[in-house]
mmCIF file as gemmi writes it, N, C-alpha and C atoms, coordinates in Angstrom:
data_model
loop_
_atom_site.group_PDB
_atom_site.id
_atom_site.type_symbol
_atom_site.label_atom_id
_atom_site.label_alt_id
_atom_site.label_comp_id
_atom_site.label_asym_id
_atom_site.label_entity_id
_atom_site.label_seq_id
_atom_site.pdbx_PDB_ins_code
_atom_site.Cartn_x
_atom_site.Cartn_y
_atom_site.Cartn_z
_atom_site.occupancy
_atom_site.B_iso_or_equiv
_atom_site.pdbx_formal_charge
_atom_site.auth_seq_id
_atom_site.auth_asym_id
_atom_site.pdbx_PDB_model_num
ATOM 1 N N . MET Axp A 1 ? 0.845 -1.175 0 1 0 ? 1 A 1
ATOM 2 C CA . MET Axp A 1 ? 0 0 0 1 0 ? 1 A 1
ATOM 3 C C . MET Axp A 1 ? 0.891 1.239 0 1 0 ? 1 A 1
ATOM 4 N N . PRO Axp A 2 ? 0.588 2.23 -0.819 1 0 ? 2 A 1
ATOM 5 C CA . PRO Axp A 2 ? 1.408 3.438 -0.857 1 0 ? 2 A 1
ATOM 6 C C . PRO Axp A 2 ? 1.274 4.25 0.43 1 0 ? 2 A 1
ATOM 7 N N . LEU Axp A 3 ? 2.316 4.976 0.738 1 0 ? 3 A 1
ATOM 8 C CA . LEU Axp A 3 ? 2.306 5.908 1.868 1 0 ? 3 A 1
ATOM 9 C C . LEU Axp A 3 ? 2.309 7.327 1.33 1 0 ? 3 A 1
ATOM 10 N N . TYR Axp A 4 ? 1.568 8.187 1.977 1 0 ? 4 A 1
ATOM 11 C CA . TYR Axp A 4 ? 1.489 9.579 1.569 1 0 ? 4 A 1
ATOM 12 C C . TYR Axp A 4 ? 1.869 10.475 2.736 1 0 ? 4 A 1
ATOM 13 N N . MET Axp A 5 ? 2.453 11.599 2.414 1 0 ? 5 A 1
ATOM 14 C CA . MET Axp A 5 ? 2.805 12.584 3.412 1 0 ? 5 A 1
ATOM 15 C C . MET Axp A 5 ? 1.896 13.791 3.193 1 0 ? 5 A 1
ATOM 16 N N . ASP Axp A 6 ? 1.248 14.218 4.244 1 0 ? 6 A 1
ATOM 17 C CA . ASP Axp A 6 ? 0.289 15.313 4.193 1 0 ? 6 A 1
ATOM 18 C C . ASP Axp A 6 ? 0.918 16.517 4.885 1 0 ? 6 A 1
ATOM 19 N N . ILE Axp A 7 ? 1.163 17.581 4.144 1 0 ? 7 A 1
ATOM 20 C CA . ILE Axp A 7 ? 1.837 18.765 4.701 1 0 ? 7 A 1
ATOM 21 C C . ILE Axp A 7 ? 0.889 19.952 4.67 1 0 ? 7 A 1
ATOM 22 N N . HIS Axp A 8 ? 0.839 20.673 5.781 1 0 ? 8 A 1
ATOM 23 C CA . HIS Axp A 8 ? -0.001 21.864 5.885 1 0 ? 8 A 1
ATOM 24 C C . HIS Axp A 8 ? 0.827 23.014 6.433 1 0 ? 8 A 1
ATOM 25 N N . GLU Axp A 9 ? 0.639 24.188 5.887 1 0 ? 9 A 1
ATOM 26 C CA . GLU Axp A 9 ? 1.194 25.386 6.5 1 0 ? 9 A 1
ATOM 27 C C . GLU Axp A 9 ? 0.188 25.819 7.553 1 0 ? 9 A 1
ATOM 28 N N . ALA Axp A 10 ? 0.679 26.107 8.745 1 0 ? 10 A 1
ATOM 29 C CA . ALA Axp A 10 ? -0.209 26.436 9.858 1 0 ? 10 A 1
ATOM 30 C C . ALA Axp A 10 ? 0.335 27.637 10.615 1 0 ? 10 A 1
ATOM 31 N N . PRO Axp A 11 ? 0.28 28.812 10.005 1 0 ? 11 A 1
ATOM 32 C CA . PRO Axp A 11 ? 0.802 30.007 10.674 1 0 ? 11 A 1
ATOM 33 C C . PRO Axp A 11 ? 0.138 30.217 12.037 1 0 ? 11 A 1
ATOM 34 N N . GLY Axp A 12 ? 0.954 30.415 13.039 1 0 ? 12 A 1
ATOM 35 C CA . GLY Axp A 12 ? 0.449 30.677 14.383 1 0 ? 12 A 1
ATOM 36 C C . GLY Axp A 12 ? 0.009 29.452 15.158 1 0 ? 12 A 1
ATOM 37 N N . ALA Axp A 13 ? 0.099 28.277 14.562 1 0 ? 13 A 1
ATOM 38 C CA . ALA Axp A 13 ? -0.323 27.059 15.26 1 0 ? 13 A 1
ATOM 39 C C . ALA Axp A 13 ? 0.611 26.768 16.425 1 0 ? 13 A 1
ATOM 40 N N . THR Axp A 14 ? 0.02 26.306 17.496 1 0 ? 14 A 1
ATOM 41 C CA . THR Axp A 14 ? 0.811 25.92 18.663 1 0 ? 14 A 1
ATOM 42 C C . THR Axp A 14 ? 0.989 24.404 18.662 1 0 ? 14 A 1
ATOM 43 N N . GLU Axp A 15 ? 1.874 23.931 19.498 1 0 ? 15 A 1
ATOM 44 C CA . GLU Axp A 15 ? 2.067 22.49 19.617 1 0 ? 15 A 1
ATOM 45 C C . GLU Axp A 15 ? 0.777 21.819 20.077 1 0 ? 15 A 1
ATOM 46 N N . ASP Axp A 16 ? 0.026 22.47 20.959 1 0 ? 16 A 1
ATOM 47 C CA . ASP Axp A 16 ? -1.242 21.934 21.436 1 0 ? 16 A 1
ATOM 48 C C . ASP Axp A 16 ? -2.269 21.86 20.299 1 0 ? 16 A 1
ATOM 49 N N . ASP Axp A 17 ? -2.323 22.89 19.461 1 0 ? 17 A 1
ATOM 50 C CA . ASP Axp A 17 ? -3.228 22.883 18.301 1 0 ? 17 A 1
ATOM 51 C C . ASP Axp A 17 ? -2.945 21.678 17.412 1 0 ? 17 A 1
ATOM 52 N N . LEU Axp A 18 ? -1.679 21.417 17.187 1 0 ? 18 A 1
ATOM 53 C CA . LEU Axp A 18 ? -1.299 20.318 16.291 1 0 ? 18 A 1
ATOM 54 C C . LEU Axp A 18 ? -1.594 18.959 16.901 1 0 ? 18 A 1
ATOM 55 N N . ALA Axp A 19 ? -1.389 18.835 18.197 1 0 ? 19 A 1
ATOM 56 C CA . ALA Axp A 19 ? -1.71 17.576 18.874 1 0 ? 19 A 1
ATOM 57 C C . ALA Axp A 19 ? -3.209 17.298 18.767 1 0 ? 19 A 1
ATOM 58 N N . LYS Axp A 20 ? -4.034 18.328 18.944 1 0 ? 20 A 1
ATOM 59 C CA . LYS Axp A 20 ? -5.491 18.165 18.819 1 0 ? 20 A 1
ATOM 60 C C . LYS Axp A 20 ? -5.874 17.802 17.387 1 0 ? 20 A 1
ATOM 61 N N . ALA Axp A 21 ? -5.242 18.425 16.406 1 0 ? 21 A 1
ATOM 62 C CA . ALA Axp A 21 ? -5.525 18.108 15.001 1 0 ? 21 A 1
ATOM 63 C C . ALA Axp A 21 ? -5.152 16.657 14.7 1 0 ? 21 A 1
ATOM 64 N N . HIS Axp A 22 ? -4.049 16.193 15.255 1 0 ? 22 A 1
ATOM 65 C CA . HIS Axp A 22 ? -3.62 14.807 15.051 1 0 ? 22 A 1
ATOM 66 C C . HIS Axp A 22 ? -4.655 13.837 15.628 1 0 ? 22 A 1
ATOM 67 N N . LEU Axp A 23 ? -5.159 14.132 16.822 1 0 ? 23 A 1
ATOM 68 C CA . LEU Axp A 23 ? -6.173 13.273 17.427 1 0 ? 23 A 1
ATOM 69 C C . LEU Axp A 23 ? -7.453 13.267 16.591 1 0 ? 23 A 1
ATOM 70 N N . ALA Axp A 24 ? -7.803 14.41 16.009 1 0 ? 24 A 1
ATOM 71 C CA . ALA Axp A 24 ? -8.981 14.477 15.136 1 0 ? 24 A 1
ATOM 72 C C . ALA Axp A 24 ? -8.756 13.63 13.889 1 0 ? 24 A 1
ATOM 73 N N . ASP Axp A 25 ? -7.554 13.673 13.341 1 0 ? 25 A 1
ATOM 74 C CA . ASP Axp A 25 ? -7.223 12.843 12.176 1 0 ? 25 A 1
ATOM 75 C C . ASP Axp A 25 ? -7.364 11.359 12.512 1 0 ? 25 A 1
ATOM 76 N N . ILE Axp A 26 ? -6.878 10.97 13.666 1 0 ? 26 A 1
ATOM 77 C CA . ILE Axp A 26 ? -6.975 9.571 14.093 1 0 ? 26 A 1
ATOM 78 C C . ILE Axp A 26 ? -8.441 9.16 14.221 1 0 ? 26 A 1
ATOM 79 N N . ALA Axp A 27 ? -9.271 10.049 14.747 1 0 ? 27 A 1
ATOM 80 C CA . ALA Axp A 27 ? -10.688 9.739 14.923 1 0 ? 27 A 1
ATOM 81 C C . ALA Axp A 27 ? -11.39 9.501 13.584 1 0 ? 27 A 1
ATOM 82 N N . LEU Axp A 28 ? -10.91 10.118 12.511 1 0 ? 28 A 1
ATOM 83 C CA . LEU Axp A 28 ? -11.546 10.016 11.195 1 0 ? 28 A 1
ATOM 84 C C . LEU Axp A 28 ? -10.884 9.018 10.252 1 0 ? 28 A 1
ATOM 85 N N . GLN Axp A 29 ? -9.725 8.499 10.608 1 0 ? 29 A 1
ATOM 86 C CA . GLN Axp A 29 ? -8.948 7.711 9.658 1 0 ? 29 A 1
ATOM 87 C C . GLN Axp A 29 ? -9.7 6.498 9.104 1 0 ? 29 A 1
ATOM 88 N N . ASP Axp A 30 ? -10.45 5.804 9.919 1 0 ? 30 A 1
ATOM 89 C CA . ASP Axp A 30 ? -11.151 4.608 9.439 1 0 ? 30 A 1
ATOM 90 C C . ASP Axp A 30 ? -12.202 4.943 8.387 1 0 ? 30 A 1
ATOM 91 N N . GLN Axp A 31 ? -12.814 6.101 8.52 1 0 ? 31 A 1
ATOM 92 C CA . GLN Axp A 31 ? -13.815 6.543 7.546 1 0 ? 31 A 1
ATOM 93 C C . GLN Axp A 31 ? -13.243 6.626 6.14 1 0 ? 31 A 1
ATOM 94 N N . TYR Axp A 32 ? -11.958 6.92 6.055 1 0 ? 32 A 1
ATOM 95 C CA . TYR Axp A 32 ? -11.317 7.151 4.765 1 0 ? 32 A 1
ATOM 96 C C . TYR Axp A 32 ? -10.326 6.052 4.386 1 0 ? 32 A 1
ATOM 97 N N . GLY Axp A 33 ? -10.277 4.996 5.167 1 0 ? 33 A 1
ATOM 98 C CA . GLY Axp A 33 ? -9.371 3.898 4.862 1 0 ? 33 A 1
ATOM 99 C C . GLY Axp A 33 ? -7.911 4.297 4.965 1 0 ? 33 A 1
ATOM 100 N N . ALA Axp A 34 ? -7.635 5.205 5.856 1 0 ? 34 A 1
ATOM 101 C CA . ALA Axp A 34 ? -6.272 5.715 6.03 1 0 ? 34 A 1
ATOM 102 C C . ALA Axp A 34 ? -5.731 5.268 7.388 1 0 ? 34 A 1
ATOM 103 N N . THR Axp A 35 ? -4.415 5.387 7.528 1 0 ? 35 A 1
ATOM 104 C CA . THR Axp A 35 ? -3.78 5.151 8.818 1 0 ? 35 A 1
ATOM 105 C C . THR Axp A 35 ? -2.846 6.322 9.081 1 0 ? 35 A 1
ATOM 106 N N . VAL Axp A 36 ? -3.155 7.068 10.124 1 0 ? 36 A 1
ATOM 107 C CA . VAL Axp A 36 ? -2.329 8.212 10.508 1 0 ? 36 A 1
ATOM 108 C C . VAL Axp A 36 ? -1.267 7.689 11.459 1 0 ? 36 A 1
ATOM 109 N N . HIS Axp A 37 ? 0.005 7.858 11.082 1 0 ? 37 A 1
ATOM 110 C CA . HIS Axp A 37 ? 1.086 7.305 11.888 1 0 ? 37 A 1
ATOM 111 C C . HIS Axp A 37 ? 1.634 8.292 12.896 1 0 ? 37 A 1
ATOM 112 N N . THR Axp A 38 ? 1.951 9.474 12.467 1 0 ? 38 A 1
ATOM 113 C CA . THR Axp A 38 ? 2.579 10.449 13.362 1 0 ? 38 A 1
ATOM 114 C C . THR Axp A 38 ? 2.474 11.84 12.744 1 0 ? 38 A 1
ATOM 115 N N . TYR Axp A 39 ? 2.977 12.818 13.44 1 0 ? 39 A 1
ATOM 116 C CA . TYR Axp A 39 ? 3.043 14.179 12.913 1 0 ? 39 A 1
ATOM 117 C C . TYR Axp A 39 ? 4.265 14.86 13.504 1 0 ? 39 A 1
ATOM 118 N N . TRP Axp A 40 ? 4.662 15.967 12.904 1 0 ? 40 A 1
ATOM 119 C CA . TRP Axp A 40 ? 5.737 16.766 13.471 1 0 ? 40 A 1
ATOM 120 C C . TRP Axp A 40 ? 5.483 18.22 13.136 1 0 ? 40 A 1
ATOM 121 N N . LEU Axp A 41 ? 6.118 19.092 13.885 1 0 ? 41 A 1
ATOM 122 C CA . LEU Axp A 41 ? 5.995 20.533 13.706 1 0 ? 41 A 1
ATOM 123 C C . LEU Axp A 41 ? 7.374 21.117 13.468 1 0 ? 41 A 1
ATOM 124 N N . ASN Axp A 42 ? 7.518 21.814 12.364 1 0 ? 42 A 1
ATOM 125 C CA . ASN Axp A 42 ? 8.741 22.564 12.099 1 0 ? 42 A 1
ATOM 126 C C . ASN Axp A 42 ? 8.532 23.92 12.763 1 0 ? 42 A 1
ATOM 127 N N . LYS Axp A 43 ? 9.074 24.103 13.949 1 0 ? 43 A 1
ATOM 128 C CA . LYS Axp A 43 ? 8.815 25.313 14.731 1 0 ? 43 A 1
ATOM 129 C C . LYS Axp A 43 ? 9.283 26.577 14.024 1 0 ? 43 A 1
ATOM 130 N N . ARG Axp A 44 ? 10.38 26.482 13.314 1 0 ? 44 A 1
ATOM 131 C CA . ARG Axp A 44 ? 10.893 27.669 12.624 1 0 ? 44 A 1
ATOM 132 C C . ARG Axp A 44 ? 9.974 28.082 11.477 1 0 ? 44 A 1
ATOM 133 N N . GLU Axp A 45 ? 9.527 27.104 10.711 1 0 ? 45 A 1
ATOM 134 C CA . GLU Axp A 45 ? 8.686 27.382 9.543 1 0 ? 45 A 1
ATOM 135 C C . GLU Axp A 45 ? 7.194 27.288 9.867 1 0 ? 45 A 1
ATOM 136 N N . ARG Axp A 46 ? 6.85 26.711 11.022 1 0 ? 46 A 1
ATOM 137 C CA . ARG Axp A 46 ? 5.462 26.519 11.456 1 0 ? 46 A 1
ATOM 138 C C . ARG Axp A 46 ? 4.675 25.643 10.495 1 0 ? 46 A 1
ATOM 139 N N . HIS Axp A 47 ? 5.305 24.578 10.031 1 0 ? 47 A 1
ATOM 140 C CA . HIS Axp A 47 ? 4.643 23.613 9.163 1 0 ? 47 A 1
ATOM 141 C C . HIS Axp A 47 ? 4.221 22.421 10.001 1 0 ? 47 A 1
ATOM 142 N N . ARG Axp A 48 ? 3.051 21.902 9.676 1 0 ? 48 A 1
ATOM 143 C CA . ARG Axp A 48 ? 2.567 20.676 10.283 1 0 ? 48 A 1
ATOM 144 C C . ARG Axp A 48 ? 2.709 19.589 9.231 1 0 ? 48 A 1
ATOM 145 N N . GLN Axp A 49 ? 3.273 18.477 9.62 1 0 ? 49 A 1
ATOM 146 C CA . GLN Axp A 49 ? 3.442 17.393 8.661 1 0 ? 49 A 1
ATOM 147 C C . GLN Axp A 49 ? 2.994 16.089 9.285 1 0 ? 49 A 1
ATOM 148 N N . LEU Axp A 50 ? 2.158 15.373 8.574 1 0 ? 50 A 1
ATOM 149 C CA . LEU Axp A 50 ? 1.756 14.035 8.974 1 0 ? 50 A 1
ATOM 150 C C . LEU Axp A 50 ? 2.544 13.074 8.119 1 0 ? 50 A 1
ATOM 151 N N . SER Axp A 51 ? 3.146 12.107 8.742 1 0 ? 51 A 1
ATOM 152 C CA . SER Axp A 51 ? 3.997 11.213 7.966 1 0 ? 51 A 1
ATOM 153 C C . SER Axp A 51 ? 3.983 9.814 8.577 1 0 ? 51 A 1
ATOM 154 N N . PRO Axp A 52 ? 4.385 8.825 7.777 1 0 ? 52 A 1
ATOM 155 C CA . PRO Axp A 52 ? 4.444 7.446 8.288 1 0 ? 52 A 1
ATOM 156 C C . PRO Axp A 52 ? 5.589 7.278 9.26 1 0 ? 52 A 1
């Protein structure tokens, strides 16, 4: 199965905002046949990235 990386620019996002977004993604993953593995925040660039 292919793996995809989902990248979002999130100006002003906090670490807490991203953790909540990750939990929301996990709650919806089965609906879309996806598996959310992890996420990270580039603090300097303020990018949110979901990756395997």
